LUMLO-381857 format. One record per residue (C-alpha): residue number from 1; x, y, z. Coordinates in Angstrom, 2 decimals. Example, Ala and Ser with C-alpha at 12.3 -4.5 7.8 and 13.67 -1.06 7.14 Angstrom:
REM LUMLO-381857
<site><k>1</k><px>12.30</px><py>-4.50</py><pz>7.80</pz></site>
<site><k>2</k><px>13.67</px><py>-1.06</py><pz>7.14</pz></site>
REM end
This chain:
REM LUMLO-381857
<site><k>1</k><px>-0.13</px><py>-0.05</py><pz>0.48</pz></site>
<site><k>2</k><px>1.68</px><py>3.34</py><pz>-0.42</pz></site>
<site><k>3</k><px>2.09</px><py>6.29</py><pz>1.51</pz></site>
<site><k>4</k><px>-0.60</px><py>8.19</py><pz>0.04</pz></site>
<site><k>5</k><px>-3.31</px><py>4.93</py><pz>0.25</pz></site>
<site><k>6</k><px>-2.24</px><py>4.72</py><pz>3.61</pz></site>
<site><k>7</k><px>-2.99</px><py>7.78</py><pz>4.63</pz></site>
<site><k>8</k><px>-6.28</px><py>8.04</py><pz>2.46</pz></site>
<site><k>9</k><px>-7.25</px><py>4.83</py><pz>4.69</pz></site>
<site><k>10</k><px>-6.46</px><py>5.69</py><pz>8.27</pz></site>
<site><k>11</k><px>-9.36</px><py>7.99</py><pz>9.21</pz></site>
<site><k>12</k><px>-11.76</px><py>5.84</py><pz>7.55</pz></site>
<site><k>13</k><px>-10.60</px><py>2.77</py><pz>9.51</pz></site>
<site><k>14</k><px>-9.21</px><py>4.37</py><pz>13.40</pz></site>
<site><k>15</k><px>-11.71</px><py>6.59</py><pz>13.22</pz></site>
<site><k>16</k><px>-10.29</px><py>9.74</py><pz>15.35</pz></site>
<site><k>17</k><px>-11.35</px><py>10.86</py><pz>18.60</pz></site>
<site><k>18</k><px>-12.06</px><py>13.98</py><pz>17.48</pz></site>
<site><k>19</k><px>-14.43</px><py>12.51</py><pz>14.64</pz></site>
<site><k>20</k><px>-16.28</px><py>10.57</py><pz>16.80</pz></site>
<site><k>21</k><px>-17.16</px><py>13.33</py><pz>19.69</pz></site>
<site><k>22</k><px>-18.05</px><py>15.31</py><pz>16.31</pz></site>
<site><k>23</k><px>-20.54</px><py>12.67</py><pz>15.51</pz></site>
<site><k>24</k><px>-22.25</px><py>12.34</py><pz>19.13</pz></site>
<site><k>25</k><px>-22.66</px><py>15.86</py><pz>19.18</pz></site>
<site><k>26</k><px>-24.10</px><py>15.86</py><pz>16.19</pz></site>
<site><k>27</k><px>-26.54</px><py>13.25</py><pz>17.38</pz></site>
<site><k>28</k><px>-27.38</px><py>15.62</py><pz>20.75</pz></site>
<site><k>29</k><px>-27.53</px><py>18.27</py><pz>18.09</pz></site>
<site><k>30</k><px>-30.26</px><py>16.38</py><pz>15.98</pz></site>
<site><k>31</k><px>-32.13</px><py>15.43</py><pz>19.33</pz></site>
<site><k>32</k><px>-32.06</px><py>18.75</py><pz>21.06</pz></site>
<site><k>33</k><px>-33.52</px><py>20.07</py><pz>17.39</pz></site>
<site><k>34</k><px>-36.39</px><py>18.11</py><pz>17.96</pz></site>
<site><k>35</k><px>-36.96</px><py>18.57</py><pz>21.33</pz></site>
<site><k>36</k><px>-36.76</px><py>22.39</py><pz>19.78</pz></site>
<site><k>37</k><px>-39.09</px><py>21.61</py><pz>17.20</pz></site>
<site><k>38</k><px>-41.69</px><py>19.84</py><pz>19.10</pz></site>
<site><k>39</k><px>-41.55</px><py>22.98</py><pz>21.78</pz></site>
<site><k>40</k><px>-42.20</px><py>25.23</py><pz>18.84</pz></site>
<site><k>41</k><px>-45.12</px><py>22.83</py><pz>17.07</pz></site>
<site><k>42</k><px>-46.79</px><py>22.32</py><pz>21.03</pz></site>
<site><k>43</k><px>-46.24</px><py>25.30</py><pz>22.49</pz></site>
<site><k>44</k><px>-44.89</px><py>28.06</py><pz>20.16</pz></site>
<site><k>45</k><px>-47.50</px><py>30.74</py><pz>21.11</pz></site>
<site><k>46</k><px>-46.78</px><py>30.26</py><pz>23.90</pz></site>
<site><k>47</k><px>-42.42</px><py>31.06</py><pz>24.14</pz></site>
<site><k>48</k><px>-42.81</px><py>33.31</py><pz>20.50</pz></site>
<site><k>49</k><px>-39.33</px><py>35.58</py><pz>22.29</pz></site>
<site><k>50</k><px>-37.99</px><py>31.75</py><pz>21.65</pz></site>
<site><k>51</k><px>-38.52</px><py>30.79</py><pz>18.31</pz></site>
<site><k>52</k><px>-38.06</px><py>33.71</py><pz>16.68</pz></site>
<site><k>53</k><px>-41.64</px><py>35.75</py><pz>16.75</pz></site>
<site><k>54</k><px>-42.44</px><py>33.46</py><pz>14.08</pz></site>
<site><k>55</k><px>-46.87</px><py>33.68</py><pz>13.91</pz></site>
<site><k>56</k><px>-47.08</px><py>30.27</py><pz>11.98</pz></site>
<site><k>57</k><px>-45.34</px><py>27.71</py><pz>15.05</pz></site>
<site><k>58</k><px>-47.20</px><py>24.80</py><pz>13.39</pz></site>
<site><k>59</k><px>-45.73</px><py>24.85</py><pz>9.73</pz></site>
<site><k>60</k><px>-42.23</px><py>25.92</py><pz>11.11</pz></site>
<site><k>61</k><px>-42.41</px><py>23.37</py><pz>14.29</pz></site>
<site><k>62</k><px>-43.08</px><py>20.61</py><pz>11.86</pz></site>
<site><k>63</k><px>-40.34</px><py>22.12</py><pz>9.35</pz></site>
<site><k>64</k><px>-37.95</px><py>22.02</py><pz>12.23</pz></site>
<site><k>65</k><px>-38.56</px><py>18.72</py><pz>12.90</pz></site>
<site><k>66</k><px>-38.22</px><py>17.39</py><pz>9.27</pz></site>
<site><k>67</k><px>-35.12</px><py>19.15</py><pz>9.46</pz></site>
<site><k>68</k><px>-33.73</px><py>17.58</py><pz>12.58</pz></site>
<site><k>69</k><px>-34.71</px><py>14.18</py><pz>11.53</pz></site>
<site><k>70</k><px>-32.78</px><py>14.97</py><pz>8.43</pz></site>
<site><k>71</k><px>-29.70</px><py>15.69</py><pz>10.82</pz></site>
<site><k>72</k><px>-30.74</px><py>12.62</py><pz>12.64</pz></site>
<site><k>73</k><px>-29.49</px><py>10.20</py><pz>10.45</pz></site>
<site><k>74</k><px>-26.89</px><py>11.51</py><pz>9.22</pz></site>
<site><k>75</k><px>-25.50</px><py>11.57</py><pz>12.78</pz></site>
<site><k>76</k><px>-26.50</px><py>7.85</py><pz>13.19</pz></site>
<site><k>77</k><px>-25.05</px><py>7.16</py><pz>9.38</pz></site>
<site><k>78</k><px>-21.55</px><py>9.13</py><pz>10.48</pz></site>
<site><k>79</k><px>-21.74</px><py>7.03</py><pz>14.17</pz></site>
<site><k>80</k><px>-22.34</px><py>3.49</py><pz>12.25</pz></site>
<site><k>81</k><px>-20.24</px><py>3.75</py><pz>9.22</pz></site>
<site><k>82</k><px>-17.55</px><py>0.92</py><pz>8.79</pz></site>
<site><k>83</k><px>-16.49</px><py>2.50</py><pz>5.70</pz></site>
<site><k>84</k><px>-16.80</px><py>5.64</py><pz>4.64</pz></site>
<site><k>85</k><px>-16.38</px><py>6.62</py><pz>0.77</pz></site>
<site><k>86</k><px>-16.41</px><py>10.05</py><pz>0.02</pz></site>
<site><k>87</k><px>-19.85</px><py>9.87</py><pz>-1.07</pz></site>
<site><k>88</k><px>-21.01</px><py>8.73</py><pz>2.58</pz></site>
<site><k>89</k><px>-18.35</px><py>11.83</py><pz>4.15</pz></site>
<site><k>90</k><px>-20.79</px><py>14.82</py><pz>1.22</pz></site>
<site><k>91</k><px>-24.52</px><py>12.34</py><pz>2.50</pz></site>
<site><k>92</k><px>-23.33</px><py>12.90</py><pz>5.66</pz></site>
<site><k>93</k><px>-21.86</px><py>16.96</py><pz>5.42</pz></site>
<site><k>94</k><px>-24.79</px><py>17.95</py><pz>3.73</pz></site>
<site><k>95</k><px>-27.50</px><py>16.00</py><pz>6.33</pz></site>
<site><k>96</k><px>-25.30</px><py>17.89</py><pz>8.73</pz></site>
<site><k>97</k><px>-24.65</px><py>21.84</py><pz>7.42</pz></site>
<site><k>98</k><px>-28.08</px><py>22.24</py><pz>5.60</pz></site>
<site><k>99</k><px>-29.63</px><py>20.91</py><pz>8.49</pz></site>
<site><k>100</k><px>-27.69</px><py>23.23</py><pz>10.69</pz></site>
<site><k>101</k><px>-28.12</px><py>26.31</py><pz>9.22</pz></site>
<site><k>102</k><px>-31.67</px><py>26.34</py><pz>8.03</pz></site>
<site><k>103</k><px>-33.47</px><py>25.50</py><pz>11.29</pz></site>
<site><k>104</k><px>-32.00</px><py>29.49</py><pz>12.59</pz></site>
<site><k>105</k><px>-34.53</px><py>30.26</py><pz>10.36</pz></site>
<site><k>106</k><px>-37.18</px><py>28.04</py><pz>11.16</pz></site>
<site><k>107</k><px>-36.97</px><py>27.44</py><pz>14.89</pz></site>
<site><k>108</k><px>-35.09</px><py>31.52</py><pz>16.28</pz></site>
<site><k>109</k><px>-33.29</px><py>31.03</py><pz>19.73</pz></site>
<site><k>110</k><px>-34.17</px><py>27.45</py><pz>20.62</pz></site>
<site><k>111</k><px>-32.05</px><py>26.72</py><pz>17.60</pz></site>
<site><k>112</k><px>-29.15</px><py>28.08</py><pz>19.02</pz></site>
<site><k>113</k><px>-27.47</px><py>24.92</py><pz>20.66</pz></site>
<site><k>114</k><px>-28.47</px><py>22.60</py><pz>17.98</pz></site>
<site><k>115</k><px>-27.48</px><py>24.86</py><pz>15.20</pz></site>
<site><k>116</k><px>-24.02</px><py>25.07</py><pz>16.36</pz></site>
<site><k>117</k><px>-23.37</px><py>21.39</py><pz>17.01</pz></site>
<site><k>118</k><px>-24.37</px><py>20.65</py><pz>13.65</pz></site>
<site><k>119</k><px>-22.56</px><py>22.74</py><pz>11.66</pz></site>
<site><k>120</k><px>-19.47</px><py>22.18</py><pz>14.17</pz></site>
<site><k>121</k><px>-19.87</px><py>18.67</py><pz>13.35</pz></site>
<site><k>122</k><px>-19.93</px><py>19.73</py><pz>9.57</pz></site>
<site><k>123</k><px>-16.83</px><py>21.46</py><pz>9.32</pz></site>
<site><k>124</k><px>-15.10</px><py>18.41</py><pz>11.30</pz></site>
<site><k>125</k><px>-16.12</px><py>16.05</py><pz>8.14</pz></site>
<site><k>126</k><px>-15.35</px><py>18.17</py><pz>5.93</pz></site>
<site><k>127</k><px>-11.53</px><py>17.76</py><pz>6.41</pz></site>
<site><k>128</k><px>-12.38</px><py>14.57</py><pz>4.88</pz></site>
<site><k>129</k><px>-13.78</px><py>15.97</py><pz>1.67</pz></site>
<site><k>130</k><px>-10.35</px><py>18.66</py><pz>1.76</pz></site>
<site><k>131</k><px>-8.17</px><py>16.09</py><pz>1.32</pz></site>
<site><k>132</k><px>-10.41</px><py>13.88</py><pz>-0.69</pz></site>
<site><k>133</k><px>-10.75</px><py>16.94</py><pz>-3.29</pz></site>
<site><k>134</k><px>-10.34</px><py>14.55</py><pz>-6.71</pz></site>
<site><k>135</k><px>-12.88</px><py>11.68</py><pz>-5.58</pz></site>
<site><k>136</k><px>-15.11</px><py>14.66</py><pz>-4.26</pz></site>
<site><k>137</k><px>-14.93</px><py>16.68</py><pz>-7.58</pz></site>
<site><k>138</k><px>-16.12</px><py>12.73</py><pz>-9.52</pz></site>
<site><k>139</k><px>-18.77</px><py>12.08</py><pz>-6.75</pz></site>
<site><k>140</k><px>-19.90</px><py>15.62</py><pz>-8.16</pz></site>
<site><k>141</k><px>-19.94</px><py>15.35</py><pz>-11.26</pz></site>
<site><k>142</k><px>-21.30</px><py>11.50</py><pz>-10.96</pz></site>
<site><k>143</k><px>-24.70</px><py>12.38</py><pz>-8.53</pz></site>
<site><k>144</k><px>-24.64</px><py>15.91</py><pz>-9.21</pz></site>
<site><k>145</k><px>-28.02</px><py>16.05</py><pz>-10.49</pz></site>
<site><k>146</k><px>-28.96</px><py>13.30</py><pz>-7.47</pz></site>
<site><k>147</k><px>-27.71</px><py>16.85</py><pz>-5.46</pz></site>
<site><k>148</k><px>-29.52</px><py>19.19</py><pz>-7.20</pz></site>
<site><k>149</k><px>-32.85</px><py>17.58</py><pz>-6.80</pz></site>
<site><k>150</k><px>-32.36</px><py>17.05</py><pz>-2.78</pz></site>
<site><k>151</k><px>-31.90</px><py>20.94</py><pz>-2.86</pz></site>
<site><k>152</k><px>-35.08</px><py>21.52</py><pz>-4.88</pz></site>
<site><k>153</k><px>-36.17</px><py>19.20</py><pz>-2.11</pz></site>
<site><k>154</k><px>-35.34</px><py>20.70</py><pz>0.38</pz></site>
<site><k>155</k><px>-36.58</px><py>24.01</py><pz>-0.99</pz></site>
<site><k>156</k><px>-39.88</px><py>22.42</py><pz>-1.13</pz></site>
<site><k>157</k><px>-40.06</px><py>21.85</py><pz>2.62</pz></site>
<site><k>158</k><px>-39.44</px><py>25.72</py><pz>3.08</pz></site>
<site><k>159</k><px>-41.84</px><py>27.00</py><pz>1.28</pz></site>
<site><k>160</k><px>-44.18</px><py>24.15</py><pz>2.42</pz></site>
<site><k>161</k><px>-43.24</px><py>25.71</py><pz>6.20</pz></site>
<site><k>162</k><px>-44.45</px><py>29.05</py><pz>5.07</pz></site>
<site><k>163</k><px>-47.79</px><py>28.41</py><pz>3.34</pz></site>
<site><k>164</k><px>-51.36</px><py>27.84</py><pz>5.00</pz></site>
<site><k>165</k><px>-53.34</px><py>24.95</py><pz>5.52</pz></site>
<site><k>166</k><px>-53.72</px><py>21.58</py><pz>3.97</pz></site>
<site><k>167</k><px>-51.27</px><py>22.76</py><pz>1.21</pz></site>
<site><k>168</k><px>-48.47</px><py>23.68</py><pz>3.62</pz></site>
<site><k>169</k><px>-48.45</px><py>20.14</py><pz>4.96</pz></site>
<site><k>170</k><px>-48.12</px><py>18.41</py><pz>1.27</pz></site>
<site><k>171</k><px>-45.49</px><py>20.89</py><pz>1.12</pz></site>
<site><k>172</k><px>-43.42</px><py>19.76</py><pz>3.53</pz></site>
<site><k>173</k><px>-44.55</px><py>15.86</py><pz>3.38</pz></site>
<site><k>174</k><px>-43.71</px><py>16.35</py><pz>-0.14</pz></site>
<site><k>175</k><px>-40.21</px><py>17.87</py><pz>0.23</pz></site>
<site><k>176</k><px>-39.18</px><py>14.75</py><pz>2.47</pz></site>
<site><k>177</k><px>-40.83</px><py>12.03</py><pz>0.33</pz></site>
<site><k>178</k><px>-38.56</px><py>13.01</py><pz>-2.32</pz></site>
<site><k>179</k><px>-35.51</px><py>13.20</py><pz>0.03</pz></site>
<site><k>180</k><px>-36.78</px><py>9.36</py><pz>1.21</pz></site>
<site><k>181</k><px>-37.13</px><py>8.69</py><pz>-2.40</pz></site>
<site><k>182</k><px>-33.49</px><py>9.35</py><pz>-3.42</pz></site>
<site><k>183</k><px>-32.06</px><py>8.07</py><pz>0.03</pz></site>
<site><k>184</k><px>-33.98</px><py>4.55</py><pz>-0.85</pz></site>
<site><k>185</k><px>-33.63</px><py>4.47</py><pz>-4.50</pz></site>
<site><k>186</k><px>-31.45</px><py>2.25</py><pz>-4.67</pz></site>
<site><k>187</k><px>-33.91</px><py>-0.50</py><pz>-3.41</pz></site>
<site><k>188</k><px>-36.75</px><py>0.62</py><pz>-5.43</pz></site>
<site><k>189</k><px>-36.97</px><py>-0.04</py><pz>-8.88</pz></site>
<site><k>190</k><px>-36.88</px><py>2.15</py><pz>-11.86</pz></site>
<site><k>191</k><px>-40.18</px><py>3.10</py><pz>-11.89</pz></site>
<site><k>192</k><px>-41.71</px><py>3.03</py><pz>-8.20</pz></site>
<site><k>193</k><px>-39.10</px><py>5.81</py><pz>-8.05</pz></site>
<site><k>194</k><px>-40.56</px><py>7.82</py><pz>-11.22</pz></site>
<site><k>195</k><px>-44.04</px><py>7.72</py><pz>-9.55</pz></site>
<site><k>196</k><px>-42.67</px><py>8.47</py><pz>-6.30</pz></site>
<site><k>197</k><px>-41.79</px><py>11.21</py><pz>-7.24</pz></site>
<site><k>198</k><px>-44.75</px><py>12.23</py><pz>-9.18</pz></site>
<site><k>199</k><px>-46.81</px><py>11.63</py><pz>-6.16</pz></site>
<site><k>200</k><px>-44.60</px><py>13.41</py><pz>-3.90</pz></site>
<site><k>201</k><px>-44.25</px><py>17.19</py><pz>-5.73</pz></site>
<site><k>202</k><px>-47.63</px><py>16.97</py><pz>-7.34</pz></site>
<site><k>203</k><px>-50.13</px><py>18.00</py><pz>-4.85</pz></site>
<site><k>204</k><px>-48.27</px><py>20.79</py><pz>-3.28</pz></site>
<site><k>205</k><px>-48.41</px><py>22.62</py><pz>-6.70</pz></site>
<site><k>206</k><px>-51.56</px><py>21.27</py><pz>-8.42</pz></site>
<site><k>207</k><px>-53.10</px><py>23.31</py><pz>-4.29</pz></site>
<site><k>208</k><px>-51.02</px><py>26.38</py><pz>-5.23</pz></site>
<site><k>209</k><px>-51.60</px><py>26.52</py><pz>-9.17</pz></site>
<site><k>210</k><px>-52.32</px><py>30.32</py><pz>-8.63</pz></site>
<site><k>211</k><px>-48.40</px><py>30.96</py><pz>-7.49</pz></site>
<site><k>212</k><px>-45.61</px><py>30.75</py><pz>-10.25</pz></site>
<site><k>213</k><px>-42.92</px><py>29.45</py><pz>-8.30</pz></site>
<site><k>214</k><px>-44.79</px><py>26.16</py><pz>-6.97</pz></site>
<site><k>215</k><px>-45.57</px><py>24.45</py><pz>-10.13</pz></site>
<site><k>216</k><px>-42.86</px><py>25.16</py><pz>-11.75</pz></site>
<site><k>217</k><px>-39.78</px><py>23.80</py><pz>-8.78</pz></site>
<site><k>218</k><px>-42.57</px><py>20.71</py><pz>-9.02</pz></site>
<site><k>219</k><px>-41.87</px><py>20.57</py><pz>-12.84</pz></site>
<site><k>220</k><px>-38.21</px><py>20.89</py><pz>-11.86</pz></site>
<site><k>221</k><px>-38.32</px><py>18.51</py><pz>-9.22</pz></site>
<site><k>222</k><px>-40.17</px><py>15.74</py><pz>-11.25</pz></site>
<site><k>223</k><px>-37.51</px><py>15.78</py><pz>-14.67</pz></site>
<site><k>224</k><px>-34.18</px><py>16.47</py><pz>-13.01</pz></site>
<site><k>225</k><px>-35.71</px><py>13.81</py><pz>-10.30</pz></site>
<site><k>226</k><px>-36.13</px><py>11.87</py><pz>-13.33</pz></site>
<site><k>227</k><px>-33.01</px><py>12.90</py><pz>-15.32</pz></site>
<site><k>228</k><px>-31.24</px><py>11.68</py><pz>-11.73</pz></site>
<site><k>229</k><px>-32.84</px><py>8.10</py><pz>-11.32</pz></site>
<site><k>230</k><px>-32.37</px><py>7.08</py><pz>-14.82</pz></site>
<site><k>231</k><px>-28.88</px><py>8.43</py><pz>-15.45</pz></site>
<site><k>232</k><px>-28.19</px><py>6.17</py><pz>-12.24</pz></site>
<site><k>233</k><px>-30.08</px><py>2.91</py><pz>-13.20</pz></site>
<site><k>234</k><px>-27.78</px><py>3.70</py><pz>-16.70</pz></site>
<site><k>235</k><px>-24.33</px><py>3.47</py><pz>-14.63</pz></site>
<site><k>236</k><px>-25.52</px><py>0.32</py><pz>-12.94</pz></site>
REM end
């Protein structure tokens, strides 16, 4: 084994103490985020100064819970990994950083502790990505369509959190369903993945047809998501 290969493998097999602590911290941050989301959802109107003076604490509470669940899944994947490919590191990094930053806009002061823990953990794992710049570039090149679909799904969740009534709930659920479809794509048939994307994106767009953003976003989600799963199926 070359010196370069040994240096590349060491952080994966040895699991440095800093990475272990960061993964535990990320898990704690996600759990605290869940508690923050549940608090906003249940008693938000009574503690508005702690939830950023939000008016719609129900939708934003659900959004905060969703973000925390995404972060928790990423943290658990980091804790349990028996190998750490560049793709896995990139997924964990995104799963910690994006919720960590977005949460500051959904639940205000209650997100300070979980947000800091998640962002700090993403900084630690980014060190692996920094030393794997070539592999990161290759991974992004191979999966950029899926990454773009995930970004659009996160935006769907955000728009759902700002909408009212059934439409808002369907926006949040639709975005989460799209992320779940991407995560489970290797275990689903090609047709099932395509149907799931359509079923997840269409209801929110249909109930907000009078706007420009959500129907356009639904079209982009279905189109880019379809291209993503088709490309991945062809690659396999």
